[in-house]
N, C-alpha and C positions, 0 to 999 in steps of 0.2 A: 765483408762484402758477401751478400747473399748471392747463392747459385739458383738456377731454376729448379734443382731438385730440392733445394731447401723450402724454396718457396711452395712447392708442390707438396711437400709433406708438413708445412707449417699447420699447428693446431692450436685452438685456445684451450687452456685448462678449464676443467668443469667448474671450478670455483671462482672463474673470472668471468667478467661481461666481454673483456676484449685482451688481446694480447698484442704487444709491438715488439717487431723484431728489427733491430737497427741494422741498417745495409752500410752507408758512408756517408759524411758529409752533410747530416741532418736528414738524409733519407731513410724512411723505416715503413716497413709492411705491417699494416694492422690487421689483425684477424679476429673477427667476432666470434661469439660463441655458437652463432648459427652456421658458421663456416665460411662467411663471406671474407675476401681478402682485398684491401685497398691500400694504394700507395699514398704516402703523405711526405711532404718536404717541411721540415720544421725549421724556421728561421728567426730572427730578432731584428727588428727595425724601430727606431727611436725609443729603445729601452723597451719595447713590448714585444712579447711572443707571438707569433702568428704561424699559421701552418695553411700549406697549400695542396689541395688533392691532386694527384697526378694520374689517376685512372685504377681500374680494378685488375687484379691478377686473376686469371691467366691472359686477358687481352691486352694488357701491357706487361710485359716481361722486365726482369731485372735491367737488362741493357737499356730500353725505351724509357724506364723510370728514371734511370741515372741521366740519360740526355734531357730529360723534362727538368730534374733538379738543377742540371748544369744552366739550362737556358734562364731558371728563375733566378740563379744565383749571379748570373751576369746582369740580370734587370736590377737586382739589388744593390750590385757593385756600382750601378749607374746612378744610384740613388732613388730608384722607383721601387714601389711596392709590387712584388710579382703577381700578387693577387689581383690588385686593381688593373695591373697591365692585361691580365688575361680578360678580366671584365670587358674592359674597352675593347679588345680584339673579337670578343663575342658579340658585342654591340654592332661592330662594323660589319662582322660576317651575317648579322641578322638583318642588315639593310639589303634592299633589293641590288641584284648586279647589274641592274639596268640603270646606268649613271648617264644617260644620254642628256644633252642639254634639254630636250623637251621633256623628258620625264621630270628632272630636277626642277625646271621651270615651272611646270604645272604643278608640282608639289608645293612650290614656294607660293604660287598664285592662290592656290586653294587655303593656304594659311592666312593669307593677307587679305583677300577679296571680302570677306565678312566684315572687316575694319572700315571698308571703303564705300564710298556712295556708289549707287547703282552705275551712274554715268561713268566714274573712274574706272570702275572695275571692267566694264564693258570695254572701255578704250584700250585698257592696259591688255587686256586678252586678245582684242583684235590686232594690236601693234606686235604682240608676239607671234601670233599665226600667220600674219602678213609679212613681216619684215625679218623674224630672226628663224622661224622653224624651217622654212624652206630650204635655208643656206646652211645652218648648223644644228638644226633640230635633232637629227640622227647620229650626230657626233659624240662620241664619250667625253665629258667633261675634261679629263686629263689630257685628252689629245688635242683639244681646240687651241689653234695658235691665235696670237692677237690679230695678225693679219687677215685671218678668216672672218674674224668677227668685224675688222674694218672694212673689209671688203663688202659684207652686207650692210653696213651702214652708209658706205658709198652709193650702192644703189638706191637707197632711200633719198640720199641727197640728190642723184641723178634725176629723179622725177620732180625735184624742186621743193621737196619737204624738208628743208634745213631745219625747222622747229621739231618736226617729228623725228628726225635722226638724233638729234640731241635727248629726246625723250626716250627712244629706243636705247639708247647708250645707258641711260640711267636705270632702265628695266634690266639690262644685262648686268650691271653692276651689283644690283641688289641680288639678283639671281647667284652671281659668284659669291657675293658675301654669305649668302644662306647655305651655300655648299660647302665652302672651304673648311669649317670647323668638323666635318665628318671625312675630311681625307688627311693625305700626309702633310706633314710640316713643310715639305719641299714645294707645294704648290704655292701659287701666287694669284691674286686677282688679275687676270689679263686686261681687264678694262682700264687699268691704270695708265695714265698718259695718252689714251686715244682722243680724249676730247680736244687736245691741241691739234689733233690731225683732222678735226672736222671743220666745215665752214662756220666761222664764228655766229652765234646766235646771241641776240642781246635782249631777247624776250620781245613779246608783243606789246606794241603800244598804240594807242586809240587816239584818232585825231581829235584835238582840242583847242578851240579858240581861247586864248588868255589875254587877246587885245580888248580893252574895254569898249573902243569904238566899233570895232567889228561885232563884238558880242552884243552891243546894242542892235546893230543892224539885223542880226540873226533874231532877237527877242521881238524886234517890229515884225519881221517876217512871219514869224510863230502867229502873232496876233492877227495876221493877215490872212493865216491858212484857210483855204476854201473847203478842206475836207470836211468829214464828219465830226460832230462833236466830241466823240469818244476819244479819237485819235489826237484832236486838236487840244484836248484837255490833258492828256498823257504828254503830249509835246510841252505844255505849258509848265507842267509840275517838273518835267526830268531837269531842267537847270536848277529850279528852286529848291527840290528835295535832294538831289544828287545821290540817289540810292541806285544800286545795281538795277539794270533794265529787267531781269528776270523777278526781282521782288516788286518793282513797281507796276510791271504788265500783270502779275499775278495777286495785285493787291485786293483784298475782300473787306466788303463792308463790314463784317464782323470784326475785322481787325482795327478798325477805326472807332475813335472816340472823340467826336469832332467838337463835342462840348468841352473836353478836356484839352482839345488841340493835340491828341496823341494817335500816332500809328504804331501799333505793336505787331512786329513781324515775327511769327514764331520760329522757334530755333531750327525746326526741321527743314524751313525754307532757306536757311542761310547757308553761306557758302562755307562749310565746315566739314571736317571728317565725320565719319557715320557716328563715332562716340561722341563726338562734340556736339552734333545734332541731337543725339539722344538725351544727353546730359546738360547741354549748354542752356544759357538763360536765353529768353527772347530779346531782340534787338528792338529797343524803343526809339522811334523818330518823332521829334517835337515838329509840329506843323506851324508854320507862320500863318497870320490872318489871311494872306492872299490864297494860300493852299486850302484854308478851310472854306474860304468862299468859292473857290473853283469846285471843290468836291460837293460842297451844298447845292451848286447849281446843276451838277450833273445826277445828283441823287434821283430827282424826279423820272430820269431817262432809265437808270440801269439799277436804282436801289432795290427793285424787286427781286434781283438775281444775287447770286452769290458774288461775282466779280465785279469790281468797280469799271473795269474795262474790258467788257466781254468782246469776244471775236464776233464779226458780221455773220459769218455762215451758223456758228453755234454759240448761243449764249452761256453753254455749260463749260466752255474753255475760254480763256483769256486771249486777248490780242497777242499777236505774234512780235516778237523784237523787229521783225522786218517792217511792221507798219509804221512804226516812227522811223526806222531807217528810210524807208522810201519817202515818207513826208519830208525829211531832211533833204533829200537828194531832188524832191519836187520844188523845194524852196531855193535850191541852187547853193545849198551849204553841205551837201553830202560827203565832200572830200575833205571839208575843213572840219567838220564836227560830227563825231559819232554819238550815238545814245549813251555808251558807256563813257565817252569823252567828258560828259558832262561832271563827272567825279572829279577828272583831273582839272576841269576848268575851275570848278570851285575850290579844290585843294589849293591849287595856285593863286588865285585871285583873293581868297580868303586871307591869305598870308601877306601877299605882296601889295593888295591894294586897301585892305581893311585892317591889316595888322593884328589878326585876331589870334587866340591861343590854339597852337597846331595841336596840342592833346585833345582839346575837346573837338577839334574838327576831326582828328583821326577817330575818336568815339563815335561820332555822326556817321563817318564812313563805314563803321563796323570793322575797323581794323584793330587787331590785338595789339595794342602798343604796351611794350615791356619796360619795366624800369632796371636801374643799375643791377639788381638782384635776380632779374629775369622773370619776375613775376607780372603776368597781364594785368594791366588796369580794368577795373569794372567798367563796363561800357555805360553803365546808368549812372556812375560816379558823377559825371558832369553834364548831368541833365538840366540844371539850372543855366549853367552856361551855355550849353547847346540851344536852349530855347532863345537866349538872348542873341547867340551866334546868327541863328537861322532866321531870325527876324530882320537883323540888321544886312543879310545877305539879300532877302527878299526885298527889302526896301531899296538896296543898292540897284539890284536888277531891275526894279522899277525906274529908277533914275536913268540908268543906262538906256532904257527902252525909250525914254522920251528926250533922250540926248543930254541930259542934264549932268552937270559936275564932271564932264570930261573935258580936259584942258589939251588943246592942240597947241604944240610947240611949233614955231615956225623955224625952218632952217635959216641960220645966219647967213 
């Protein structure tokens, strides 16, 4: 076992590049020709020799070097590579000591936001700033108790925002999932089980008429709508094409090929992640003859501009979703049928009343249907079937509008 005096007097022979002086238990002092002296612990793991630097003499004396060796031997006895253990410890030490919820959440957000749409990124940051930071933002992550987070979520519920509380919990869960790998193994995700203590939220539903008789009444009311031709045409196309309100309101003449009866919605306009928007295919919507006729009739009025349905105040912007919503209320159907609800109307009645292929229906709705192996179907794969479907649907709506082929059953 080396003494401090022996270490002090140790020297490297002139004919060697370095000399090694054994201490004990695999510990040795390496002296270079230039005079530097460094401690190393030599060990074997999985049949391979390794060595671990324990510092330089005299900053690290024999006693401290032996303590370092003993700690490394303990890690090795537990099946760990002492060098890798130290690397992990250095990585942990290199991280900021500021591990408050706000710091970790903003770090997580900065990594995620570039992959999200602008709207989703803005909404998520607003929910963090409004619903979590004021209550647990300055608290260190390891010290936050589940009841603290639950109290913050209950404050969201108290203002009637049940859906928002569910979304805020989801954000908190992702922040904890992001932070946990960087901390000790004794920590857990405190969001586990909290959903059961929130007011049940079943998701947002849109009012939709699925009764043929009532739908026929709505279609007749739409044809009698006394508002302007732009909103009236949008109203008439909404149930026929059953696309998302944002896509229909932002329809551009450049997206239409009326001769081919096709409407091609660019991927960037679709409800997708940022990456899917950038790399995804356009969504192609077949147009029945009724839709083509409506669009041709509107072209002399708005065809000189960009949008098929320009706003009244500015033709450089499309009509708002509220235009059709207000029209439905004016017709007396606002509580029964929303613009977005036409998608549910079509999805339900195409199957229940026309017995058509659900996969082709989902493709026309721009839903990513997956097969048994998890692969998403190509949305253009069913284009031929979708042409047939949407024409059958448009013809069916025409019949409902005149009250045809609707059988009323009398009560016994």
